[in-house]
Backbone bond lengths (Angstrom), bond angles and torsions (degrees), N, CA, C in turn:
res aa  C-N    CA-C-N  psi(-1)  N-CA   C-N-CA  omega(-1)  CA-C   N-CA-C  phi
1 G - - - 1.456 - - 1.557 107.88 -
2 A 1.376 111.98 -143.78 1.449 118.64 -174.22 1.564 110.01 -65.75
3 F 1.318 115.10 135.02 1.425 122.68 176.39 1.512 113.18 -116.75
4 T 1.326 120.04 123.38 1.470 120.96 -170.92 1.464 110.76 -130.27
5 A 1.302 117.03 132.59 1.469 123.87 172.23 1.484 106.48 -89.12
6 V 1.307 119.07 102.49 1.447 124.79 -179.79 1.553 108.15 -75.04
7 S 1.339 113.97 -44.11 1.547 119.31 173.67 1.496 105.45 -150.31
8 A 1.370 114.36 -168.34 1.482 118.21 -176.21 1.550 105.81 -80.90
9 T 1.305 121.27 -1.28 1.463 121.47 178.32 1.519 112.99 -122.97
10 V 1.354 117.30 -17.50 1.442 119.76 -173.49 1.511 107.69 -120.51
11 Y 1.301 117.11 132.99 1.461 123.72 174.74 1.545 109.87 -137.25
12 T 1.313 113.79 148.69 1.461 119.70 177.41 1.484 111.82 -121.70
13 L 1.314 116.98 146.12 1.405 125.60 177.71 1.484 111.31 -135.76
14 V 1.288 119.64 126.89 1.470 125.76 176.84 1.512 106.83 -88.00
15 V 1.299 116.02 128.97 1.498 123.28 -178.74 1.560 105.77 -124.52
16 T 1.301 115.88 130.53 1.455 123.44 177.84 1.536 110.03 -114.62
17 P 1.376 117.03 114.11 1.407 119.29 179.11 1.520 114.34 -57.09
18 T 1.309 116.59 146.78 1.492 121.40 -179.73 1.493 110.14 -64.46
19 A 1.357 116.16 136.97 1.442 120.34 177.03 1.484 111.19 -58.46
20 G 1.361 117.10 135.29 1.437 120.46 179.77 1.490 114.09 82.76
21 F 1.321 118.33 4.47 1.510 122.87 -178.38 1.565 109.75 -91.07
22 E 1.331 113.90 139.66 1.455 119.27 175.87 1.524 105.72 -137.25
23 G 1.348 118.92 114.53 1.386 121.19 -178.86 1.481 111.29 160.16
24 N 1.356 119.54 -150.97 1.450 123.38 179.34 1.538 110.78 -101.72
25 V 1.308 115.94 124.88 1.509 120.75 168.63 1.488 105.52 -82.99
26 T 1.405 115.51 128.34 1.477 118.68 179.35 1.534 111.16 -114.71
27 V 1.245 119.17 145.04 1.446 127.27 177.88 1.466 110.56 -130.21
28 D 1.293 119.94 128.95 1.433 127.54 179.44 1.549 108.05 -124.87
29 V 1.327 114.52 144.38 1.437 121.72 164.07 1.521 108.25 -109.24
30 L 1.324 115.27 119.53 1.394 122.46 -172.63 1.526 111.37 -74.75
31 A 1.309 115.31 147.58 1.507 120.47 173.15 1.500 109.55 -62.66
32 G 1.311 115.87 138.56 1.462 119.34 174.85 1.464 114.50 79.32
33 S 1.315 117.78 20.10 1.510 120.41 -178.73 1.510 110.78 -99.65
34 A 1.298 115.74 -5.62 1.557 119.99 173.52 1.532 107.59 -145.00
35 F 1.325 113.74 163.30 1.532 118.12 -177.45 1.505 105.44 -139.53
36 D 1.328 112.10 144.86 1.431 118.14 172.36 1.534 113.48 -80.25
37 L 1.304 120.94 -176.71 1.456 122.66 -171.92 1.539 111.72 -69.14
38 T 1.381 115.59 -17.30 1.430 116.54 176.78 1.528 110.28 -98.33
39 G 1.352 121.13 5.49 1.429 124.46 173.71 1.559 112.10 91.14
40 S 1.372 117.10 7.87 1.423 117.36 -179.41 1.558 110.00 -79.20
41 P 1.359 117.36 135.83 1.462 118.07 -177.64 1.508 113.38 -79.13
42 N 1.304 115.82 155.44 1.522 119.92 171.87 1.458 113.65 -67.88
43 T 1.297 116.97 157.29 1.483 124.68 165.46 1.497 108.45 -84.89
44 A 1.308 112.73 161.26 1.512 118.65 179.68 1.572 108.30 -71.66
45 A 1.335 113.42 142.07 1.490 117.60 177.65 1.536 110.59 -81.34
46 T 1.287 113.78 157.25 1.453 119.77 171.02 1.508 109.60 -65.94
47 Q 1.289 118.61 128.24 1.473 122.23 -173.80 1.564 111.62 -59.55
48 S 1.271 112.38 132.76 1.539 119.56 175.50 1.462 110.28 -93.28
49 E 1.346 115.84 133.81 1.448 121.73 176.32 1.528 111.07 -123.22
50 Q 1.307 117.23 134.61 1.478 121.99 178.70 1.551 107.48 -134.10
51 A 1.315 113.68 123.88 1.495 115.84 177.42 1.488 109.56 -68.81
52 A 1.329 118.23 139.82 1.464 122.79 179.30 1.559 106.54 -139.53
53 D 1.305 114.93 144.33 1.508 122.21 -179.96 1.452 108.18 -132.00
54 M 1.294 119.14 93.02 1.426 124.19 177.01 1.504 113.32 -107.82
55 L 1.342 114.70 10.77 1.514 122.24 -176.43 1.446 111.21 -101.09
56 A 1.321 120.31 120.50 1.402 122.89 173.85 1.511 112.10 -74.45
57 P 1.365 119.26 144.07 1.415 120.53 179.84 1.568 110.56 -74.42
58 T 1.291 113.98 173.68 1.501 117.18 175.86 1.462 109.59 -113.61
59 A 1.292 120.75 152.32 1.460 126.50 177.32 1.480 109.18 -129.93
60 S 1.335 117.60 148.40 1.468 120.06 175.58 1.530 108.37 -144.52
61 A 1.326 112.59 153.99 1.468 117.89 177.75 1.514 106.75 -123.94
62 T 1.331 116.17 129.10 1.482 120.05 177.96 1.546 107.15 -112.35
63 G 1.268 112.88 142.77 1.530 119.48 -179.01 1.492 104.05 91.75
64 A 1.316 116.31 98.12 1.487 121.98 -172.31 1.470 113.94 -64.04
65 T 1.381 118.17 -32.70 1.399 121.13 -173.45 1.530 108.68 -133.74
66 I 1.315 117.86 136.33 1.476 124.19 173.50 1.522 107.43 -111.26
67 T 1.255 117.24 115.34 1.501 121.24 174.92 1.486 107.53 -130.24
68 S 1.328 117.06 -172.91 1.522 120.57 178.27 1.493 111.98 -66.51
69 A 1.378 120.13 -12.80 1.454 121.04 -177.99 1.552 111.89 -112.69
70 A 1.341 117.48 5.74 1.352 118.02 -176.03 1.578 113.67 -143.12
71 S 1.260 119.74 161.52 1.475 119.94 179.62 1.505 107.89 -137.61
72 A 1.323 116.46 164.18 1.463 124.08 179.69 1.522 111.03 -151.28
73 A 1.309 114.81 164.62 1.444 117.47 177.53 1.467 109.32 -130.79
74 V 1.327 114.08 141.48 1.487 121.74 170.45 1.498 110.34 -92.62
75 Q 1.337 118.51 119.95 1.406 122.98 -175.46 1.512 110.72 -119.75
76 S 1.377 114.20 153.04 1.486 119.12 -179.12 1.523 106.73 -149.87
77 N 1.316 113.72 163.32 1.412 118.93 173.86 1.557 111.78 -86.56
78 Q 1.285 115.87 4.33 1.468 123.45 176.19 1.509 108.28 -109.12
79 V 1.367 117.18 148.52 1.420 122.71 173.86 1.535 106.87 -100.43
80 G 1.290 116.41 128.36 1.478 120.20 179.00 1.497 113.59 138.95
81 T 1.279 114.49 -107.65 1.483 120.74 -168.32 1.517 112.59 -114.15
82 A 1.326 114.50 136.00 1.419 120.49 169.67 1.505 109.08 -119.90
83 Y 1.299 116.79 160.50 1.451 123.66 175.91 1.466 112.60 -120.67
84 L 1.342 121.01 133.78 1.448 123.17 171.51 1.512 104.60 -105.91
85 V 1.318 114.30 124.57 1.481 121.50 -173.05 1.473 108.49 -129.08
86 K 1.330 118.11 132.79 1.504 123.56 177.47 1.508 109.32 -55.83
87 T 1.360 115.79 137.39 1.387 120.37 -174.21 1.492 118.56 -63.70
88 N 1.359 117.86 -11.53 1.402 121.71 -178.39 1.567 108.82 -84.13
89 N 1.356 118.29 -1.69 1.437 124.75 178.77 1.569 109.27 -108.98
90 T 1.256 116.21 140.84 1.518 119.17 176.44 1.458 108.38 -127.22
91 P 1.296 121.67 77.76 1.460 124.68 179.78 1.486 113.67 -70.66
92 T 1.318 119.96 149.49 1.459 125.45 169.98 1.479 114.50 -115.65
93 T 1.357 116.89 -9.23 1.444 121.66 178.40 1.561 108.18 -138.26
94 E 1.359 113.99 160.09 1.450 118.53 172.57 1.497 112.98 -58.26
95 A 1.332 114.91 -39.24 1.468 120.49 -178.68 1.479 111.05 -58.29
96 Q 1.306 118.18 -39.84 1.466 122.52 -176.66 1.599 106.24 -69.26
97 I 1.336 118.06 -36.39 1.417 117.87 178.42 1.523 110.70 -65.65
98 R 1.325 115.67 -43.53 1.496 121.64 -176.20 1.500 109.38 -68.37
99 A 1.338 120.72 -17.39 1.461 121.99 -177.77 1.516 111.84 -84.47
100 L 1.359 114.98 -11.99 1.474 118.42 -177.33 1.521 112.97 -70.43
101 A 1.290 116.76 161.35 1.511 119.71 176.19 1.501 110.87 -58.64
102 D 1.303 116.60 154.88 1.525 122.75 -172.63 1.469 111.59 -59.54
103 D 1.298 117.93 -30.26 1.534 118.25 -174.04 1.565 107.74 -96.94
104 E 1.271 120.39 10.03 1.478 122.35 179.83 1.560 112.28 -107.02
105 W 1.324 117.35 -9.25 1.434 116.81 174.53 1.524 107.56 -157.01
106 N 1.354 114.77 163.87 1.438 120.18 173.95 1.501 109.10 -153.94
107 E 1.313 118.33 142.17 1.411 125.40 177.24 1.525 108.01 -94.59
108 V 1.274 118.99 122.95 1.500 120.62 -176.92 1.485 111.83 -138.77
109 A 1.281 117.19 156.91 1.462 121.68 169.86 1.545 106.43 -62.55
110 I 1.276 113.91 140.00 1.481 117.35 -176.36 1.530 113.85 -61.49
111 T 1.360 114.57 -31.80 1.439 117.71 -179.49 1.498 115.28 -88.90
112 A 1.398 115.50 -2.31 1.456 118.34 -175.47 1.473 115.21 -81.27
113 I 1.311 120.89 -23.93 1.506 121.63 -175.32 1.572 105.21 -89.95
114 N 1.315 119.08 76.91 1.402 121.49 179.36 1.554 109.76 -129.82
115 T 1.203 120.21 -1.31 1.532 120.35 173.57 1.511 108.47 -142.03
116 D 1.325 118.41 161.41 1.449 122.42 179.34 1.519 110.65 -64.07
117 A 1.303 120.29 -32.90 1.418 121.82 -179.67 1.525 109.99 -67.76
118 N 1.332 115.97 -39.33 1.479 116.86 179.06 1.505 112.49 -67.04
119 L 1.400 113.33 -36.53 1.459 118.41 179.73 1.515 109.92 -66.07
120 A 1.330 116.91 -43.88 1.423 119.94 -178.50 1.541 111.62 -62.83
121 A 1.360 114.24 -32.09 1.455 117.26 -179.51 1.510 112.42 -70.13
122 T 1.330 122.43 -12.16 1.468 124.10 177.44 1.454 111.67 -70.33
123 G 1.369 118.45 -21.95 1.432 122.10 -178.75 1.562 113.51 79.55
124 L 1.359 117.11 13.76 1.419 119.16 177.26 1.494 110.86 -70.93
125 G 1.372 115.36 146.67 1.469 119.43 173.62 1.485 111.36 -79.02
126 D 1.360 114.41 164.83 1.403 119.02 177.45 1.577 110.54 -57.86
127 G 1.259 116.37 141.53 1.466 119.46 179.19 1.536 111.07 158.30
128 T 1.316 114.10 -173.43 1.469 120.41 175.58 1.491 107.12 -111.72
129 Y 1.361 112.86 136.09 1.472 123.00 -175.01 1.484 112.39 -127.04
130 K 1.326 115.66 150.00 1.494 121.18 172.21 1.510 108.11 -111.58
131 A 1.331 116.22 153.46 1.404 122.17 177.19 1.507 111.96 -96.52
132 Y 1.356 113.10 136.83 1.506 123.77 173.70 1.503 108.95 -127.69
133 T 1.247 117.31 159.63 1.477 121.42 171.08 1.537 106.53 -146.55
134 A 1.346 114.85 160.39 1.422 122.65 179.28 1.489 109.52 -127.98
135 D 1.327 117.33 145.61 1.486 119.53 178.94 1.507 109.37 -94.82
136 A 1.314 118.07 -178.18 1.489 125.10 -173.70 1.519 107.48 -64.13
137 A 1.289 119.59 -28.43 1.478 120.71 -175.76 1.532 110.22 -87.86
138 G 1.341 116.12 6.27 1.482 117.00 178.37 1.528 118.55 85.32
139 N 1.372 114.48 2.41 1.471 118.21 179.49 1.523 108.01 -74.04
140 L 1.365 115.31 131.46 1.465 121.34 179.35 1.514 110.32 -95.22
141 S 1.308 119.11 132.26 1.382 122.69 178.55 1.544 111.21 -69.14
142 A 1.292 116.43 163.02 1.470 122.89 166.74 1.556 107.75 -66.73
143 A 1.314 116.90 163.51 1.424 118.34 177.65 1.553 109.74 -70.59
144 S 1.340 114.17 146.93 1.451 119.43 178.22 1.519 113.34 -58.83
145 A 1.270 120.86 148.70 1.452 122.18 -179.76 1.531 109.72 -69.11
146 A 1.310 119.08 -37.96 1.494 121.84 178.42 1.522 108.67 -87.45
147 S 1.258 114.86 161.32 1.524 119.35 174.89 1.504 110.77 -121.67
148 V 1.363 115.52 165.42 1.408 121.59 179.55 1.509 104.20 -123.92
149 T 1.369 116.35 129.26 1.407 122.65 179.01 1.546 108.39 -99.85
150 V 1.320 114.54 124.96 1.449 120.35 179.11 1.532 108.08 -97.56
151 N 1.253 115.95 123.64 1.496 123.24 175.76 1.514 106.78 -126.00
152 A 1.294 115.78 82.81 1.464 122.03 -174.84 1.574 110.53 -70.98
153 S 1.325 116.34 -25.24 1.497 117.51 -177.43 1.504 109.41 -93.71
154 V 1.403 117.57 150.00 1.434 121.25 172.17 1.478 108.87 -121.45
155 P 1.393 120.32 150.95 1.461 119.19 -174.00 1.495 109.79 -75.98
156 S 1.300 115.01 139.28 1.448 123.04 170.19 1.505 110.42 -102.45
157 V 1.350 121.39 167.38 1.408 122.41 -171.54 1.562 106.60 -142.70
158 V 1.333 109.39 142.64 1.488 117.30 178.91 1.590 106.85 -124.19
159 I 1.353 118.75 135.67 1.432 122.41 176.27 1.534 109.58 -107.50
160 T 1.274 118.98 131.78 1.491 122.79 172.33 1.523 109.86 -133.12
161 D 1.291 120.33 159.31 1.497 124.29 175.72 1.489 111.33 -128.28
162 D 1.326 115.19 172.95 1.446 119.40 -174.47 1.513 113.82 -98.41
163 E 1.366 116.75 13.37 1.436 121.67 -178.56 1.450 108.77 -107.28
164 P 1.374 119.11 129.62 1.470 119.93 179.57 1.585 109.93 -76.96
165 G 1.321 112.57 140.15 1.498 119.21 173.21 1.549 110.44 64.78
166 T 1.311 112.06 -159.99 1.489 120.07 -177.03 1.532 108.97 -129.46
167 G 1.338 117.72 27.24 1.487 120.93 179.12 1.499 113.33 -75.37
168 N 1.318 115.76 -177.15 1.453 119.17 -176.04 1.570 107.84 -65.81
169 L 1.303 115.37 140.99 1.504 121.23 175.81 1.503 107.50 -99.35
170 A 1.382 114.09 115.85 1.425 119.00 -175.24 1.503 112.68 -63.49
171 G 1.308 120.24 -29.79 1.426 121.25 -175.24 1.516 109.19 159.94
172 G 1.332 116.41 164.52 1.456 118.30 177.01 1.485 112.56 97.49
173 D 1.331 114.80 -175.09 1.480 119.94 -173.84 1.514 110.55 -97.33
174 I 1.269 114.02 158.19 1.503 120.14 170.26 1.488 106.50 -114.07
175 T 1.353 113.53 133.00 1.487 120.54 -179.42 1.505 106.09 -102.48
176 Y 1.327 116.92 120.86 1.433 121.93 178.21 1.537 107.64 -102.25
177 T 1.341 114.47 136.48 1.488 121.81 175.82 1.486 107.93 -108.58
178 I 1.376 114.79 125.64 1.470 119.79 179.42 1.538 108.69 -112.11
179 T 1.319 116.54 119.05 1.453 119.87 -170.70 1.580 108.13 -120.37
180 F 1.323 113.88 123.92 1.483 118.96 176.77 1.522 109.77 -94.55
181 S 1.325 115.47 155.93 1.457 121.04 -177.81 1.508 112.34 -77.64
182 E 1.295 117.41 -14.62 1.520 120.58 177.30 1.494 106.88 -153.49
183 P 1.345 117.04 158.25 1.453 121.35 -179.70 1.555 111.56 -51.48
184 V 1.326 114.35 139.83 1.520 117.93 -179.87 1.536 105.65 -134.99
185 T 1.349 115.27 163.21 1.424 122.72 173.82 1.542 108.02 -130.40
186 G 1.317 116.93 162.70 1.432 122.73 175.21 1.549 114.73 80.56
187 F 1.352 116.60 4.66 1.453 115.83 -179.74 1.514 110.53 -85.20
188 T 1.337 116.29 131.58 1.463 121.82 179.19 1.561 106.85 -132.17
189 A 1.315 116.15 179.07 1.440 121.55 174.87 1.460 112.33 -63.61
190 A 1.279 119.06 -20.65 1.461 122.54 -179.41 1.539 109.79 -65.94
191 G 1.335 115.09 -20.33 1.473 117.96 -177.32 1.549 110.80 -90.27
192 V 1.339 117.81 8.11 1.459 121.89 176.11 1.537 107.28 -112.80
193 A 1.263 114.53 127.32 1.490 119.93 176.93 1.510 108.70 -103.05
194 V 1.310 113.90 127.10 1.505 121.01 -175.16 1.528 108.19 -120.42
195 A 1.301 118.11 130.90 1.472 120.44 175.94 1.514 107.95 -117.59
196 S 1.341 119.00 146.60 1.429 126.10 176.31 1.523 112.41 58.40
197 A 1.305 118.22 27.08 1.460 123.25 178.05 1.474 108.30 -160.13
198 T 1.307 119.31 170.70 1.485 123.11 175.98 1.492 109.24 -117.28
199 K 1.360 116.37 146.82 1.441 122.93 177.00 1.496 111.58 -71.60
200 G 1.326 116.53 140.65 1.480 122.94 174.98 1.536 109.17 -115.49
201 A 1.307 113.54 -138.09 1.483 120.77 -177.40 1.526 109.21 -66.20
202 F 1.362 113.53 137.30 1.444 121.41 177.06 1.527 110.66 -119.32
203 T 1.292 120.18 120.07 1.502 120.51 -171.49 1.526 107.61 -130.13
204 A 1.341 113.21 138.28 1.432 120.06 172.41 1.548 105.44 -92.08
């Protein structure tokens, strides 16, 4: 970058690390690149090394859906902190993540999101989330390719029948209505236990 002669003995040079580079930036002053007033060339300088981290980490989420019957883990090549961020947000800095509403992101230990109970403990609202992570230099990863679905609620169920009270039933069938608190799949008559009676027609 900019090269400035501050005096006859002091010079400055601005160096910008290459985007995406992680490692040591080295600077050398070559022998014979400057001369004193009598024409004698300089000796080579001891190489200067400066650690630089311009590389964002990567984050991934495995297990596409977390429900009461499944679990997933957020994994990263960094040790420490991961972020789960709702997919309608596209942060580029940690500050942007932290500015989101409380139920749109959560900062978690990378190894902590491995069960439904741990996920529920984060306080995230229902929705679809992407995983991010940041390294020690503050570089934020791109969003994980896979997503994690948070379903904090579980369906409850109520049973009612078409007979009033608990008096004697003169005869005939009893129709039971089974109502879930949210849409469900996979429910069949096998999920209903009946005692002292036989099952008849089952209708969704």
